C-alpha positions in Angstrom: 64.3 98.0 -47.1 63.0 95.8 -49.9 64.6 95.9 -53.3 62.8 94.9 -56.5 63.1 91.3 -57.8 62.2 90.3 -61.3 62.7 86.8 -62.7 61.8 84.5 -65.6 60.1 81.1 -65.1 63.4 79.3 -65.6 64.9 81.2 -62.6 62.5 79.7 -60.0 63.4 76.9 -57.8 61.3 73.8 -58.5 60.5 71.1 -56.0 58.9 67.7 -56.5 55.8 67.7 -54.2 52.8 65.5 -53.5 52.2 62.7 -56.0 54.9 63.8 -58.3 53.5 67.3 -58.6 55.8 70.3 -59.1 56.0 73.4 -56.8 57.8 76.5 -58.0 59.1 78.9 -55.4 58.5 82.2 -57.1 59.3 84.5 -54.2 60.9 83.7 -50.8 62.1 85.5 -47.7 65.4 86.4 -49.3 63.8 88.0 -52.4 61.0 89.9 -50.4 62.9 91.0 -47.3 60.8 88.5 -45.3 57.5 90.0 -46.4 55.9 87.1 -48.3 56.4 83.7 -50.1 54.7 83.1 -53.5 54.4 79.5 -54.8 52.9 78.0 -57.9 52.0 74.3 -57.9 50.8 71.8 -60.5 49.4 68.8 -58.6 47.6 65.6 -59.5 44.2 64.4 -58.4 44.3 63.1 -54.9 47.2 65.3 -53.7 46.3 66.2 -50.1 47.9 67.9 -47.1 47.7 66.6 -43.6 45.6 68.6 -41.2 48.0 71.2 -39.9 48.5 74.7 -38.3 50.9 77.5 -39.0 51.7 79.6 -36.0 53.4 82.4 -38.0 52.0 82.6 -41.5 48.6 83.3 -43.1 48.0 81.4 -46.4 46.1 82.4 -49.5 45.5 79.9 -52.4 44.1 80.7 -55.8 43.0 77.8 -57.9 43.9 78.9 -61.4 42.7 75.7 -62.9 41.2 72.6 -61.2 39.1 71.8 -58.2 39.6 70.8 -54.6 38.2 70.6 -51.1 39.6 73.0 -48.5 39.0 72.6 -44.8 39.4 75.7 -42.6 38.5 75.1 -38.9 35.0 73.6 -38.7 34.2 74.5 -42.4 34.5 72.5 -45.6 34.6 74.3 -49.0 34.7 73.0 -52.5 36.5 75.3 -54.8 36.9 75.3 -58.6 38.7 77.4 -61.3 39.2 80.9 -59.9 38.3 79.9 -56.3 40.3 81.4 -53.5 41.0 80.4 -49.9 42.3 82.5 -47.1 43.6 80.4 -44.2 44.7 82.5 -41.2 47.5 81.4 -39.0 46.6 79.2 -36.0 43.6 77.8 -37.7 43.7 74.0 -38.5 43.3 73.4 -42.2 43.9 70.9 -45.0 43.2 70.4 -48.7 42.4 67.6 -51.1 42.5 68.1 -54.9 39.7 66.4 -56.8 40.3 67.3 -60.5 42.7 65.4 -62.8 45.3 68.2 -62.3 45.4 71.5 -60.3 47.3 74.7 -61.2 47.4 76.8 -58.0 49.1 80.0 -56.8 49.9 80.3 -53.1 50.9 83.3 -51.0 52.2 83.0 -47.4 52.5 86.1 -45.3 55.0 86.7 -43.9 57.7 84.7 -45.7 59.2 81.6 -44.2 56.9 78.8 -45.1 59.0 78.0 -48.2 61.5 76.4 -45.8 59.0 73.7 -45.0 58.4 73.0 -48.7 62.2 72.9 -49.3 62.7 70.5 -46.3 59.9 68.2 -47.3 60.1 68.4 -51.1 62.9 67.5 -53.5 64.9 70.2 -55.3 64.6 69.2 -59.0 68.0 70.8 -59.8 69.6 67.9 -57.8 69.8 64.2 -58.8 67.0 62.4 -56.9 67.9 59.3 -55.0 66.2 56.1 -56.1 63.0 55.5 -54.1 62.8 59.1 -52.7 59.2 60.1 -51.8 57.4 62.5 -49.5 56.2 60.4 -46.5 54.2 61.3 -43.4 57.5 60.9 -41.5 59.4 63.3 -43.8 56.6 65.8 -43.7 56.5 65.6 -39.8 60.2 66.2 -39.6 60.1 69.2 -42.0 57.1 70.6 -40.0 58.9 70.2 -36.7 62.0 71.9 -38.1 60.1 74.9 -39.6 57.5 75.8 -37.0 54.4 74.0 -38.3 52.3 71.5 -36.4 50.9 68.5 -38.2 47.7 67.5 -36.3 46.7 64.4 -38.3 46.6 62.7 -41.7 45.0 64.0 -44.9 41.2 63.9 -44.8 38.8 62.0 -47.1 36.5 64.0 -49.2 33.5 63.6 -46.9 35.4 64.1 -43.6 35.5 67.1 -41.3 38.4 68.2 -39.2 38.1 66.3 -35.9 37.1 68.4 -32.9 40.4 67.5 -31.1 42.4 69.1 -33.9 40.2 72.2 -33.7 41.3 72.4 -30.1 44.9 72.3 -31.2 45.7 68.8 -30.1 46.0 65.4 -31.7 43.3 62.8 -30.9 44.3 59.9 -28.6 
């Protein structure tokens, strides 16, 4: 049975994420009895995810402020302030943020995806080693350890997800 959880902003775990952005883990599996993860991210222009798939979670993103491009399967969408994206599990997807900064809320249902972000990001409550950065290799290792599949690198603004990725495999 779930129990209520209430917290102030200072109580949330904060991670360094893409391009020096900050991701706050507002709710996780422990706080919601595995039901959902809630994240809030502030990211710089050019922050982008690799093309990837989640086998176990659906994702919802709300752009509170900013703009970006979201790819979902064979579709490409440009979203701005107040735009929302629903990205169901097992559908290749990616994003690229195009405004100077983005303030975004994310939901992952069920919970669990926060472990990927914890594995790939840096917990800002801990001293950061000199030269630490999120790299394609560190993201691939975090994905492999947490049930995600990275299909390929981030996309350029005019790209589409390659057909091979849509079939669930990496191109040769």
